[in-house]
C-alpha positions in Angstrom: -1.6 -14.3 26.0 -2.4 -17.1 23.5 -1.0 -16.7 20.0 -3.7 -17.4 17.4 -2.1 -16.2 14.2 -1.1 -19.2 12.0 2.1 -19.4 10.1 1.2 -19.7 6.4 2.6 -22.7 4.5 2.6 -22.3 0.7 -0.5 -24.6 0.6 -2.3 -22.6 3.3 -1.4 -19.4 1.5 -2.9 -20.7 -1.7 -6.1 -21.6 0.2 -6.3 -18.1 1.7 -6.0 -16.5 -1.8 -8.5 -19.0 -3.4 -11.1 -18.4 -0.6 -11.0 -14.6 -0.8 -11.3 -12.3 -3.9 -8.7 -14.1 -6.0 -6.8 -12.2 -8.7 -8.6 -11.9 -12.0 -6.9 -12.4 -15.4 -5.5 -8.8 -15.5 -4.0 -9.1 -12.0 -2.6 -12.6 -12.7 -0.9 -11.4 -15.9 0.5 -8.4 -14.0 1.9 -10.6 -11.2 3.4 -13.1 -13.7 5.0 -10.4 -15.8 6.5 -8.7 -12.8 7.9 -12.1 -11.6 9.3 -12.9 -15.0 10.7 -9.6 -16.0 11.9 -8.4 -12.5 12.7 -11.5 -10.4 15.0 -9.6 -8.0 12.6 -6.7 -7.5 9.3 -8.7 -7.5 9.3 -8.8 -3.7 8.2 -5.2 -3.8 4.9 -6.2 -5.3 2.1 -6.6 -2.8 0.8 -10.1 -2.1 -2.5 -11.2 -3.9 -4.4 -11.2 -0.6 -3.2 -7.7 0.1 -4.5 -6.5 -3.3 -7.9 -7.9 -2.5 -7.8 -6.3 1.0 -6.9 -2.9 -0.5 -9.9 -3.0 -2.8 -12.0 -4.1 0.2 -10.7 -1.3 2.4 -11.1 1.4 -0.3 -14.7 0.3 -0.8 -15.4 0.1 2.9 -14.4 3.8 3.5 -16.2 4.9 0.3 -13.0 6.5 -0.9 -13.2 9.2 -3.5 -9.7 10.7 -2.9 -6.9 8.3 -2.4 -3.1 8.5 -2.5 -0.4 5.8 -3.0 3.3 6.3 -2.2 5.3 3.6 -4.0 3.6 2.2 -7.1 6.2 -0.2 -8.6 4.4 -2.1 -11.5 1.0 -1.2 -10.3 -0.7 -4.1 -8.5 -1.7 -2.2 -5.4 -2.8 0.9 -7.4 -4.9 -1.2 -9.6 -6.5 -2.8 -6.5 -7.2 0.7 -4.9 -8.5 2.2 -8.2 -11.0 -0.7 -8.5 -12.4 0.1 -5.1 -12.9 3.8 -5.5 -16.4 5.3 -5.4 -17.8 6.7 -8.6 -15.9 9.7 -9.6 -13.0 8.8 -7.3 -9.4 9.6 -8.0 -6.1 8.0 -7.0 -2.9 9.9 -7.1 0.3 7.7 -7.3 3.7 8.9 -6.3 6.8 7.0 -7.5 10.4 7.7 -8.7 10.6 5.1 -11.5 9.2 5.8 -15.0 10.4 2.3 -16.0 8.4 0.4 -13.4 5.3 2.6 -13.7 5.2 2.2 -17.5 4.2 -1.4 -16.7 1.6 -0.1 -14.3 0.2 2.2 -16.9 -0.3 -0.6 -19.4 -2.3 -2.6 -16.8 -4.3 0.3 -15.6 -5.4 0.9 -19.2 -6.2 -2.8 -19.8 -8.3 -2.9 -16.6 -10.1 0.3 -17.6 -9.1 2.3 -14.6 -6.5 4.6 -16.1 -8.9 7.5 -16.2 -9.1 7.3 -12.4 -5.3 7.5 -11.8 -2.8 10.3 -11.8 0.9 9.4 -11.7 3.4 11.9 -10.4 7.1 10.9 -10.9 9.6 12.3 -8.5 10.8 12.0 -4.8 7.5 11.7 -2.8 9.0 13.7 0.0 8.8 16.7 -2.3 5.8 15.9 -4.6 3.5 15.0 -1.7 3.8 18.7 -0.6 2.1 19.6 -3.9 -1.2 18.2 -2.6 -3.7 20.6 -1.2 -3.1 21.1 2.5 -6.7 20.2 3.6 -8.3 17.2 5.2 -9.8 15.7 2.0 -8.1 12.3 1.6 -10.1 9.2 2.4 -7.5 6.5 1.9 -3.7 6.4 1.6 -1.3 3.5 1.1 2.5 3.8 1.8 4.8 1.2 0.3 8.0 2.9 -0.7 11.5 3.3 0.7 11.5 2.5 4.4 13.6 5.3 5.6 11.1 7.7 4.0 8.1 6.4 5.9 8.1 9.1 8.6 8.3 11.8 5.9 5.3 10.4 4.0 3.4 9.9 7.2 4.0 13.5 8.2 2.7 14.7 4.9 -0.3 12.5 4.6 -1.9 12.3 8.1 -2.7 16.0 8.3 -4.4 15.7 4.8 -6.6 12.8 5.9 -10.3 13.4 6.7 -11.6 12.3 10.1 -12.2 8.5 9.7 -9.9 8.2 6.8 -7.5 5.2 6.7 -3.7 5.2 6.2 -2.3 1.7 5.3 1.4 1.1 5.6 3.1 -2.1 4.1 6.1 -4.1 5.4 5.8 -3.1 9.0 7.1 -6.4 10.3 10.1 -6.7 7.9 10.1 -10.5 8.0 10.1 -10.4 11.8 13.3 -8.4 11.9 11.6 -5.5 13.7 12.3 -7.5 16.9 16.0 -7.2 16.4 16.7 -4.8 13.5 20.2 -5.1 12.0 20.1 -2.9 9.0 19.0 0.7 8.2 15.6 -0.3 6.7 14.7 -2.6 9.6 15.7 0.1 12.1 13.7 2.7 10.2 10.6 0.6 10.2 10.9 -0.4 13.9 11.3 3.3 14.8 8.4 4.2 12.6 6.1 1.6 14.2 6.9 3.2 17.6 6.1 6.6 16.1 2.8 5.5 14.9 1.9 4.0 18.3 2.7 7.4 19.9 0.7 9.5 17.4 -2.4 10.7 19.2 -4.0 11.6 15.8 -4.6 8.0 14.9 -6.0 4.7 16.1 -3.5 2.1 14.7 -3.5 -1.7 14.4 -0.7 -3.8 13.0 -2.0 -6.9 11.1 0.2 -10.0 10.3 -0.8 -9.9 6.6 2.1 -10.7 4.3 5.0 -8.7 5.6 2.9 -6.8 8.1 0.3 -4.2 7.3 -0.4 -1.3 9.6 -3.8 0.3 9.4 -4.4 3.7 11.1 -7.8 5.4 11.4 -7.4 9.1 11.6 -9.3 10.8 14.4 
């Protein structure tokens, strides 16, 4: 098989961002604030091209009911909320009031705060508060890696047929090939679990640190 995916140099990455839906002023300010205030944690923020892709996907499926597990400072939730159909709602699950306070400011600035509900607490517990019915159109998982199977187990049965589950960091910097720590092992095992799940049609895309998309049957 021929490998066609290109390794992204910083210059090529800048070109990719510039030739897609580049971040607007609100998103740029959020990215810059996160980098400046939380340099060690900023790696948890999705890449700019991922944010554009999340908006694209949300619009593509006509999402009215969406869920995010792992909000951090709010870039991905802002992107999803902007892609919702009229009257759509995004429910965000996170454990940090500190990080999500930043998110709340930018949701308000972008004028999407009325579309977003934030629930603080361990998502393994709070996801169970969602109605147990197949009414979710779109879900995005980007939280603690060992929790991925739990979040998957709660979300997939709540997705409508044709709904999309997106999962971030499924390549772990390439370390899924030879996982050497708990997070890498958890993601490698999760990737195998997704492939074996007959309820979904998955594809793993080499976007940023790996983005798995699964269409629910």
